N, C-alpha and C positions, 0 to 999 in steps of 0.2 A: 349327617354321624359317620366317624371315622371308624374301621371295623380296627380291633385290634392288630390285627395285620397293618393296616395303612398307620396306625399311631407308631406302631414299632419301626415301620418303614421312614417314616418322619425322623424319628428321634436317630437312627441311625445316620440319614442324611445331616441335620445337624452335628451330631459329636463328628461325624469325618470333615464337616466345613470347620470347625473348631481348629480340629487336630491338623488341617492345611494351614490354616492360616498361624496355628504356633509354630509349624516347621516353616513358613514363610519368614515367619518374626525372628525364629531363631538362627536363619542363614544371613540375614539382614546385618549388613556390616555394622557395629558400632563403636563408639569412642572406648579406649581401653582408660583405666583410671590415671595411668600415665599422662596419655594424649590431652585429656580433659587439664592435666594440672598445667600443662606446656601455655593450654588456650588460657586460661587463665591468670598465668601468670604473666602472658602477652596483654591479655585486655587489664589487666594493673598496671603494667608498665605505660600502654596509652595514656590511660586517663590519669596516671600521675605527670605526664609530659605534655597532656593538650588540654587546654581550658576555653570549654566552649564557651565561655564567656566574653573572652578575648579582654578581661582586665587590663594586662598590662600593655595593652597597646598604646594606651595615654602616656606612656613612659618613655616612647619612642620620639624622635623627633618631629614635628605635626607635618603632617600632609598637605603639601603647597599644591595646590593643582592649576596650572596656569589656563587661557582660555585656549579654546580648542582648535583657533586656528595655530595655535604654535604645534608644531609637529617635532615629535622625537622621538627616535630610538635608541637607547640606549640599553645597556644591561643592568638590571639591578642588582644590587650588592647588599651587602647587611652591614647596619652600624649597630653595635649592641651598647646601648646605653648603660645596662647595669654591670657591676662587677660581676667576674665568673669567680664567685669565692671557690674553696676546695674542699669536696664531700669526702675525697679519700685520699690515697698519697700515689695513687696511678696518674702519671704524666702523660697522658693518652698522645699527647700529639709534640712531643715534646718540647714546648713552649709554657708559658705561663698560662696563656689565653686557655691553654687544654688540658692543662692540670687537673681540675676538677669541675664537678656541675651540680651546682646544688639542687637538692632533691626536690625543694619547693617550685622551682621553676615547671612552669608546664608548656607542653608544645601547642603549636595552635599552625591555622594553614595558610599562615602568613606568607608561605610561598608564593601565594597567591600574586602577588605582589611582583614577587619575580618574573613569574608568570603570566603578565598581564598581555594585552595586545598593543597593538598600535595601529592608527588610521593612515599610515602613509604606507603609499605601496612600493617603496622603494627596497633593497635587498639590505640584508644586513650588513653587508660591505658598505654601503653606503647611506651611514647614519649621520642624520643631521644631531651633534652632542651640546648645542646651543641653548637648548630648552630640557635642563634636565630637572626641574623644580621637585619633582617627586623622588631624586633618588637619594637623599637621604633620609627619610622616612622610610622607604621601601629596603634600603641598607639596613636602617635598624632593625625592621621586622627579617631581613632573611637571615641575620647573625643570630637573631632569637631562636630563630627557627632551628638553626643547626646546633645550636644547644641543646633545643629539646630532641633533636633526630640523635645527638649522641646519648642523651639521658635513656633515650628509649632503647636504646642497642646495648648499652652495658645491662638493661635487665634482662637481654634475651637467652633463654638459657643454652648456655655452652658457649656464647663470644668474649667470656673472661676466661675461656679456657685457651684460647688463641694466643699467640705469641703478639706482645705488644704492635710489633711492627705490621705483621697482618690484621690487627683490630684499627690500625689509620689507615691505610692502604683501602680495606674496606668501608671507614667512615668516610672518607675524601672524595672515592669513585661515587658511592653513592646518596652521597647527602641530598643533594640537587633534586634526586628520584625520587625518595622519601618525602622531599618536601612538597614535590608535585603531589604523589600520593597522596600526603595528608593535606592538602589544600582542597582535594577533591570535597570534603566535610564542611567545607563553606561554599562550596560551588553551588550555583543556584540556576537550573536550567530554565526558568521563566525570563530572568535578562540576561543569563550568560554573564554573570558577575561575582566576585567574593564578597559575601555578605559576612563581616566581622564585627557584628555588633551596630551601632549608629553608623549614619551616613557618612561620617567621618572616614570611618573603617570600611566603606561599601567600595570595592575595588572595581575598575572596571579596565577592559583592554586601554583606555585610552591614557588612563592613570601609569601603566606599568611602560606605555612607551614616553612617557616623560620620565622615567627613569633610567632609557637606554635601550630597550630591546624591541627590537623590529618583528614584520608578521611573519617572519620566516621561522620563527621559533612559537610567536604566541598563537598564528594561525592553528596550527598541527596542536601544540600545546590545548587551547579549547577545543579541539575537535575530541582529544584524547580525555577531557573533563570530560563531558557531553558523554565518550563512549561507558567510561568507569560508571560516570553516574546511573548510568541506565543498568548496569548490571544488577543495582539493587542489592548491595552484597552488606551483610549481617557484619556485624562489628567485629566478630570472631575470624571471620574470612578477612576482613580489612588489615586487622593486625598482622594475620599468618602471611600475607601477601606483602606486606612492611618489611617483617623479619625476613622472608624469602629474597627479597632484592638485597637487603643489606648482606645477607651471605651469600654471594657470587663468587663462585670460584675460579671464576673467569678472568674476574677483573687483574688488569695489568699489576703487577707486582707483588701476587700473592703467590706465599714461598707453601706455605703447609695448605695445598691445594685437596689433600685428600679429607684432611680434616674437616678444612669448611665445606666440602661436596657432602660429607657424612651429614653435618648439621644442617645444611641444606635440606637435603634428600630426608632426614626425619620430620621437618617441617612440612616440606610438600606431601608426603604421605599422611599427616595429620589433616591437611586440607581437602584432599580428596574424600579422604575419610568423612570429615563434618559434612561435606557438602552431600555427600549422599545418603549420611545419617540425618541431619537437621536442614539442608535445604529444598525443600518441597518443589516439585513439577509445577510449569514448566520453566520457571528460574534458574535450575540445577542444569537443565540440558547444555551440553559443553561447555557449562560455565569455567571447568578448572582451566580448560583448552583457551577458553578467553580472558581469562586470567594470564594466564601467560603470558598470552601475545600481548598484553598490556605492558608487561615488563619488557619486552622487546622494543615497546613503541616510547617507551620511557628511556631505553639506550639512545636513541635516535634524537630526542630531546635535549639529553644531554649532553650528546656532541654538539648540538647546534647552540645550545647555551653557553657551553666550553667557549665558541669561535666568537658567540656576542660579549662575552666576560674578559676576553682577550682583546677584544677592540675599546671596550670603554676602558680597561685597566692600564693602557697606551698611555692614556689622557691625564697627564700628572695631576691637573683642576681636579679630576673625577678621582681617580683612585685614593686621594687623601680623604676624601669619604668614606672609605671603605673600613672594617674593623678589622684589628691584628687577626679575630677568627676567620674573615671572609678572606683575606688573603692566604691566611696559611691553608687552608681547603681549596678555593677557587685558584689561588696564586699557584701554586704549585701542584698543578695538576698531572694525575699519573698517567692519565688516557693520552 
């Protein structure tokens, strides 16, 4: 039996512990109402532009997979079979194909196609363009993906405040990087494929080599996908990373770098706060730094993609497979 003195001491200890916990909780970083609203807007933007059922894949030209003995490494572009009807009056890219993007269009990680791998050991500058049976299908997929990325970007808070010229520069320079980021949603570590529904839309590295890509792109791409997948990002972190990628002030051609930088800094601050508040350890350890490193990796992938795209687009019989949207984005690259 405790004495009155011991009971009192125990009560004081419990009270002190509660006060310490309350103080610790009060000092813990919290998302402000405004920051949470930005996250909610980005989540809605992503869900509106990414269809996890991949229902629209059936609208693309069908995938044609040649026998495994056929080696090819070209780069996949995209051919969009659906009309780009206009949603508003903003002619984002100075061409009909870019004037508007329907709200109904949902983006997916079809970029995987463009980001597949090759079975050939040759370098990207020694590509066999004779067997590009997957190019038409993957071209459609990439074009569709570009459209979705644009739809997502237009809903990023502050993006519409930028001059039209800067919007165009940012979208053209970041499109393939965001497609690669989004494609991680369909990437599976078990078999290193991008699984987008049925087996017809399960993309292996060999599929992408049959669309013109070489291992100079595909090997680091798969390594990137594996590393990103292992970060186990929350959906909130994923959408923030995509928005930060798009709003990069150091893209060549950006005029109002200070405004773009302020928009990106705001998103970076929200991401760091979110990680501290909502991502439990040990996963949160150095997570922000690892995510920023992924953006650096994307720059290298973007550069190699541009090189392989140019190589493919120089072949008239293949460039004619590309949609106006793809040619507008990748054909006149700013990098």
